[in-house]
N, C-alpha and C positions, 0 to 999 in steps of 0.2 A: 604242170611241175612251176606253176606261178609258185611267187612269194620269195624269200630269200631267209639265205643263213648265214647261219653267227655257227663262224667253226673257232673252234681252242684249240689252241697246241698246246701239250703235257712234257714234260720230261715222262721217258720209262721209268722211271725208278720212283715208287713210292706214293704213286696214285693206281688205286685200286676203283674197280666199278661203283664198289659203294660209297667210295670218296666225291666222285666225280656226281654220282645223283647227288651224295646229300649237297651238296656246294649249288645244284641246281633246284634241286630241289627249294632251301632258301634261297634262292631268286623268284621263285614262282610265290612264294606266300610271302616272302616280304611285297614284289610288287602287285598283290594281286590277281597275275596271271594266271592263275591255278583253279580257274572257274571251266566246270566240266570234269564227268569222268578221266582216267587214268589208266591206261590198261598195258600189262607188264605180261609177255610170251599171253593171249588174247584170254588176261584174268580181268576184268576187273578189281582195282585195290588201290586203298589212297598211297600217299605219298610217303607217310613211316614205313607202312608196311611195306613197300617199295623197297625202303632203305634197308631193314634187314631181311628178306629176303635175297636182295643182292651180300647181302657181308656176310652170309651164308655158301652164297654159290660160289663155286670154282669156276665159272663162266669170267673171260676175257672179255667179254661184250654184252653189251645190252639194247635195246630198242623200246622205248616207253612213247605212245598215241595218248594226246593227250585233244583236249579239244580245241586248244589255237596253237598247239604245237608238238613235235615231233621228235624225239630227241634219240640220241645218236650216243654209243660210245663202242670203240675199241680200243685196245691195247696192241701198237704196233714195234714188236720186238726187233724184226729186223734194221727197224729204222730208230729206236731207239727214244718211241715217242707214242703221245696217247692223242686220239683224236676225236673229242667234244664237237658231235654238229648238233645245234638245237636250229630247226627249220619251224619258220612260222610260216601258215596258210593263207597270210596277207599280208601285203606289203605292210614293214613297222615302217615310223622316222625311226631315223638314226639316232637323237636322242635318245630316244629308249631303250636301243641298245645301249649307247653312253653307261646309264642308268646302270644297266647288268652287268655290263663287265666289271668292275670293281667288284661283285659281288663271286665273280668266279675265278679270283687270280687266288694263286694258291703258293708255296716255294716251289713248286713246279710248274707253273707257269710259263713257258715259251711264247706265245704270240695269243693272239687273235684280226679275224677279221669277217668283216661282211661283206656279202658274194648274193646276187644272182642267180635262183635256183637255175631258172632257164639256159640263162647267155652265159655260167658257167658248164652248166651238163654241154651243150654243143660247142664250147670251145674247146672241151677236152675229150670230145670223140672220134676217138679215130678207127670203130669200126665202119667199114661200109655197111653192113649189117641193122646198124642205128639208124643211120639216114633212111634206109630201104625202109624197116620198119615205121617210121614218121614219116614215107612217101614225101623224103623229101631230097630235093636234088644235091649230089655234092659234083656234079658235070665240070665243074669249076674249080674242084678244091685243090691244092697239087697231093700226090701221092708217092708213097713211098715204102721201099719194101719193109717188112716185120721183123728181119734179118735174122727167119728161122729156116735150117734147112731143110730143102724141101725133104715131105712132099705138104711140113708145115709151113711154106715162106707162102704169105701173098701180099696186094696191096692193100695197103691202109690208108688214111686220112696222116696228112705230113702237120701237124700241129705245134712244129719246135717255134715257128714266128709268132703263135696265135697270143696277143699282150692279155688272156684269161687265161691263158694253161698253167695249168695247179699239177708241179712236180713232188713227191716223197723226198727229200734229202735226206744223209744221216744227223739227224735231230730235230730238226724243221721241217716247214711245207715253205718252196719257194709258189710265190701267188702274192698277188698284189689285189687290193680292195680299197673301195673311197675312204673306208675305215678302217682302219689297223693299230692294235695294240704290240706293243713290240716288250717283250720282259729282258731281262737282266742276261736268264741264258740264251733268245736270242741273239743278242748282241755277239755273247761270248761264238758260237754257234759257226755263225754268218760272218764274222769277224769283222763289222762296222760298229761305228763308233756313234753315239747319239748327235756328238760333233760334228760329225760328218752328217747327219743327215738337218742337220740345222744349215750348215752349210750351202747345201745346197736346194733344199726344199724353202728355205725361210722358218722363222720362229712361229711364224703366225699360221703355218700349217701343222706344228708339235704343241703339245700337252702336254707337260711334264704329272703325272697322278701324283697323289700323294703313296703311293702304295709302290711309285718307284717304275711303273710301268708311263713308257713315254706313249701317249694317243696320237696317229698320223690322220689327218685330214684331205684326202687327195678331194674331195667331193660330198656336195649336198645329198647327192643317191648315189643308192650303186650302180655298179657301171655296168650296161647295157649292150653297147655299141663296141665291135674289133677296131673301128678305122674313125676318121675324121677326131674334132678336138677331145674326146673321149677314149682312141685309141693311144695319140700323144701321151695323155695323161698316164696312162698305163704302161706306156712303156719307157715315158722318165720316171715312172714310180719305179719298175725294176730297175733301171739303173747304175739308181739314186742308194736302191737301197740292200740290193744285191750284187750290180753288178755284171748285170746281162742285161743282152740287146742283140737281137737277129738270132733269138737261139741260141748264141751261147754264152758259156760261165764264165765269169772269171771275178772271182771274189773281190773287193777292197782289201786292202794290207788293213793289218791293225795294227 
């Protein structure tokens, strides 16, 4: 699970799988990051052919494997959003992702953030079986009921206070990253204003991009620790952006 994930969130309306891939393919072609073969449904295809196949397909998701990246896309109708994840097989400099994000922005763009794959996985692992399969102890972790009736009820890992937790909300993803890009739709749906972030985080942490997106830099590299200074920064970002602390949600007033 080594490497990084760039997760881009779009509004459900207007973004089809073929559109999502076209944006990714534009970035890969422009950056020269498309070296090596691409595989879609276990078939080796070039980027243009994949775009044509997706245009004819009725599927609401896709996965494309490349030599350097894995690209996953899915539409989540119940949450009014689409998720595009670009997984790198190696650690990438934040500067390289900064160049990628503007090419992935469209009218339906909500947000994007950078995360460490392994850290995010364990910060959101609720099933004890995930720990057992990895021969990883969860003895000192808090447990909570899954809330299901008998006989489905069981104890799961309580992740509600994990600074790296990732929660699907209606129209956006509640999560933080060392690098984040927030669009107009994000501020509308989270009910937070760019001016509020400037006041709380300081102008040095925010950059207004030409495309109208606000870039938030919370660190020089991806978060990989839930405690210490990294944990403090993550909790601070969650409170500043979502009004969330200690596992509770209280959105900022518009």
